[in-house]
Structure formats: C-alpha cells, structure tokens
C-alpha positions in Angstrom: -0.2 -0.6 -0.3 1.7 3.0 -1.6 0.7 6.4 1.1 0.9 9.8 -0.2 1.8 13.0 2.1 1.8 16.5 1.2 5.5 18.8 1.5 5.1 21.8 1.9 7.5 24.0 0.2 8.3 28.2 -0.4 4.5 29.0 -0.5 2.2 27.4 -2.0 3.9 24.3 -3.5 3.2 21.0 -2.6 5.8 18.3 -2.4 4.3 15.1 -3.1 6.1 12.2 -1.7 4.9 8.6 -2.2 5.5 5.7 0.6 5.7 2.2 1.0 5.7 1.1 4.1 6.9 -2.3 2.8 10.4 -1.7 1.4 10.7 2.0 3.3 11.5 3.1 -0.2 9.6 7.0 -1.2 9.6 9.2 -4.2 9.5 12.8 -4.9 6.8 14.2 -7.1 8.5 18.1 -8.5 11.1 19.0 -6.0 11.9 22.6 -6.4 13.3 22.9 -2.9 15.5 19.9 -1.5 15.1 20.9 1.9 11.5 19.5 2.8 12.3 16.4 1.0 15.5 15.6 3.3 14.7 17.0 6.7 11.6 14.3 5.9 14.7 11.3 5.6 16.6 12.8 8.2 13.3 12.2 10.8 12.8 9.1 9.3 15.9 6.8 9.5 16.2 4.0 7.3 13.8 5.5 4.6 15.4 5.6 0.9 14.3 8.0 -1.1 14.9 5.8 -5.0 13.0 8.3 -7.8 11.8 11.5 -8.0 9.2 12.3 -11.1 9.4 15.9 -12.2 6.6 17.3 -14.9 7.8 20.3 -16.2 11.4 23.0 -16.2 10.1 25.5 -14.1 12.5 26.8 -11.6 9.9 26.1 -8.3 9.3 22.0 -9.2 13.7 21.3 -10.1 15.0 23.9 -8.3 16.0 20.5 -5.5 16.9 17.9 -8.0 20.0 17.9 -8.3 20.7 18.3 -4.7 18.1 15.5 -4.0 20.6 13.2 -6.6 23.5 13.8 -4.9 22.7 13.0 -1.3 20.6 9.9 -2.4 21.3 8.5 -5.3 18.3 8.9 -6.8 16.6 8.0 -10.6 15.5 11.1 -12.4 12.7 10.7 -14.1 11.1 13.4 -16.7 9.8 15.2 -20.4 12.3 14.6 -23.4 11.4 17.4 -24.8 12.5 20.0 -20.8 15.6 20.7 -19.9 15.8 18.4 -16.9 18.8 18.5 -14.5 20.1 15.4 -13.5 17.8 13.4 -15.6 18.5 9.4 -15.9 15.1 8.3 -17.8 13.3 10.8 -20.4 9.8 9.8 -20.5 7.5 10.9 -23.7 3.9 10.2 -24.2 2.5 7.1 -23.8 5.5 5.3 -22.5 5.2 3.5 -18.8 6.8 3.6 -15.8 7.4 2.3 -12.4 7.8 3.6 -9.9 7.6 2.3 -6.2 5.5 -1.0 -8.1 3.3 1.4 -8.6 3.1 1.6 -12.8 2.0 5.3 -14.1 1.7 5.6 -17.9 2.9 9.4 -19.7 0.8 11.7 -20.9 2.2 15.0 -22.7 0.1 17.8 -21.7 1.9 20.9 -23.2 0.3 23.7 -22.9 1.8 25.7 -19.5 5.0 24.3 -21.3 5.9 22.7 -24.1 6.9 19.7 -23.2 5.0 19.3 -19.9 3.8 15.7 -18.7 2.0 14.0 -16.1 1.5 10.8 -14.3 -1.2 8.5 -14.7 -2.4 5.5 -12.6 -4.9 3.3 -14.5 -5.7 1.7 -10.3 -9.0 -0.5 -9.8 -10.4 2.1 -6.8 -8.0 4.6 -6.8 -6.1 5.7 -10.0 -3.6 8.5 -9.5 -2.5 11.6 -11.3 0.4 13.9 -11.0 -0.4 17.1 -13.5 1.8 19.3 -12.6 0.6 22.6 -13.6 -1.2 21.6 -16.0 -4.9 21.3 -13.6 -5.6 22.8 -10.9 -8.2 22.2 -8.7 -10.6 24.4 -10.2 -7.6 25.9 -12.4 -5.6 25.0 -15.0 -1.6 26.6 -15.6 -1.1 30.3 -17.1 -0.5 29.7 -20.8 3.8 30.0 -20.5 4.7 28.3 -23.3 2.4 26.8 -25.7 -0.9 27.8 -27.1 -5.3 27.8 -26.4 -5.5 24.8 -28.1 -2.8 22.8 -27.0 -4.6 23.8 -23.1 -8.0 22.9 -23.9 -6.3 19.7 -25.7 -4.6 18.7 -23.1 -7.1 19.3 -20.4 -10.0 17.5 -22.3 -7.3 14.1 -22.9 -7.2 14.3 -18.4 -11.4 15.1 -18.0 -11.1 12.1 -19.5 -9.7 9.5 -17.8 -11.8 7.7 -14.3 -14.7 10.1 -12.3 -12.6 8.6 -9.5 -8.8 9.4 -10.0 -7.1 11.1 -7.4 -5.5 14.7 -8.8 -2.0 15.8 -6.8 -1.3 19.0 -8.6 1.3 20.8 -7.1 -0.2 24.2 -6.1 -2.5 25.0 -3.3 -4.8 27.9 -5.7 -7.8 26.5 -4.7 -9.6 29.2 -2.6 -8.3 31.7 -5.2 -9.8 29.4 -8.6 -13.5 28.6 -6.4 -13.7 32.7 -6.7 -13.3 32.4 -10.3 -14.7 29.5 -10.8 -18.5 30.8 -9.0 -17.7 34.6 -10.8 -18.0 32.3 -14.3 -20.8 30.2 -13.2 -22.8 32.1 -10.6 -25.3 29.4 -10.3 -23.0 26.8 -9.6 -24.6 24.7 -6.6 -21.2 22.4 -7.0 -19.3 25.0 -6.8 -21.0 27.1 -4.1 -20.7 23.8 -2.1 -16.7 23.8 -2.8 -16.3 27.1 -1.5 -17.9 26.6 1.4 -15.9 23.4 1.5 -12.7 24.4 1.0 -13.5 27.9 2.5 -13.8 25.9 5.8 -11.2 23.7 5.9 -8.1 26.4 5.0 -9.3 28.0 7.7 -8.7 25.0 10.1 -5.3 25.2 8.1 -6.1 21.8 6.4 -4.5 21.6 2.9 -7.9 21.3 -0.4 -6.4 18.8 -2.5 -5.9 15.8 -3.8 -8.9 17.0 -5.9 -11.1 14.0 -8.8 -11.2 14.5 -12.3 -15.2 13.9 -11.2 -15.8 17.0 -8.9 -13.4 18.8 -12.0 -15.6 17.7 -13.8 -18.7 19.4 -12.1 -17.0 22.2 -11.2 -13.7 23.3 -12.9 -14.6 26.5 -15.5 -11.7 25.1 -17.7 -13.6 21.6 -18.0 -16.3 23.1 -18.4 -15.9 24.9 -21.7 -18.7 23.1 -23.4 -21.3 24.2 -21.1 -23.4 26.7 -22.4 -23.4 27.8 -19.3 -19.7 28.8 -19.1 -19.9 29.4 -23.0 -22.8 32.2 -22.4 -20.5 34.2 -19.4 -17.6 33.9 -21.7 -19.3 35.0 -24.4 -20.6 38.2 -22.3 -16.6 39.3 -21.2 -15.5 38.8 -24.9 -18.1 40.6 -26.3 -18.3 37.9 -29.4 -19.9 34.6 -29.8 -17.4 32.2 -29.0 -17.2 29.1 -32.2 -15.8 26.7 -30.7 -14.6 25.6 -26.8 -10.9 26.4 -27.6 -12.4 30.2 -28.0 -14.3 29.6 -24.6 -11.4 28.1 -22.9 -9.1 30.9 -24.3 -11.6 33.7 -23.4 -11.5 32.1 -20.1 -8.0 31.7 -19.7 -7.1 35.2 -20.7 -10.0 36.2 -17.5 -8.9 34.8 -15.1 -5.5 35.9 -16.3 -7.1 39.6 -15.4 -9.4 38.3 -12.5 
C-alpha cells in the first residue's frame, strides 16, 4: 500500500511524497526545494529516496532535483522535451514507468510549458494523477509557452480519465480558483458548495488536495468550456460569440489572468 503525503514548500507548493512502508522506499514529485525532502528523510531513518518524478522545467519544480540526486542517488525521470537537471530517464507520451511498484503512464500535456507531462496510474479502485501545473483544483496553469489549443486539448485528455482519479496538482490555489469559478458560473451549486467547504478547510489549516476528476468536471470552468452556462458567460466577457470550446477556453484563461 502506497501512502501519499504533501510536503509544503515555498509559499504555496506541495511536493508529493509517495511512501512504500513494506520496502521503506519513497519517491517525490516535482521537488522544487530539496530541504523538505531531506528533512523528512532525516526524521525517518532507514528510508531511501529511490525516485524523483518531474513534470516540467520551472524552477519551483526542479530546484531541488540536483541536490537530492547527489544526496540520495535517486533515479530522476522527466519530460524528454525539456531540460531537466540530472535526468536519468527521458519520458514521452505513451511511455510507462514503474515507481515503487506502481505502473505510471506518461501523458504529454503541453500548454503551461511545451514539454509538460503528467503521470497516470490506472488503479482499479483509486487511480492517481500527478499533473504538475496543467490541471489545478478548480483551475489550470497559465499559458507560459503553449497555445490555448494545446492547453484545451491537454485538459480534455485529463478530463477523460476515470472520475475517481485522485488529482495531485502542485499548488494550493483552490480557493482563489473557486472564486473565479463562481464568477463564471454563479448558478453552479456544486461550485458554491465546494467554495464553502474549501474555505472552512483552509481556515482550519487543512489542505485542499487531492481533488478528483469527477469533482473537476463539476466545478472547474476550464473543463466545462462546452457547457452552455460557461459559454454564455465567456461570450458576454468577450463581447462576441465564441465559436468553439477552444475559443471559450481562451476567453476564460485571458479573463482569469486579470481576475
């Protein structure tokens, strides 16, 4: 049984630590800072960091990779199309990689960056998705390198995953994303309820992740570009009719950038 814990880093990042109690081996996703991982290892004698999974090249996701590799000799895996420090294995769309005995399928999800990947474990009961900065709880990443077409396609791929898939993104943006989601769909009761629930959770010091694909389909406007209510609000915001879901998505993303 794999346990997954969040190691907070910087102001709002989460480094996801996967732990196998049987082998006392662990893996970490997107360690932008080595310190929280090394602190955890120091507090848990006998554990070995065996793998470092990277989704994309931004500094807050790779800043601790080289130090952890030097300290622990962990295998570094990451996107083939991006410059990842100390990378041992370059991954492309459709590749499979085993981490702590779990089989992960690699999904290329460009948009936030051009070579961004996600890791999907298709478990029968609890599928897992480590999606970096592509899909957020109630939101999505900014388009630093890719196009709206690329990001909309990437999000559509993730939205098609099983509804029970647990979504491990890497930032605590949920409350601010839900404020935007409420502006886009003021009549969406699921969004209103989620906002209230997350607000209480954060006030109590809890974290809002993981999410699920099913919950994102209900409350994330960036996965709802084909919904009439979302399209109508996007048309109103753009002052014109958006002809396709990609155009709706582009209007939403531009709106969110200024929200």
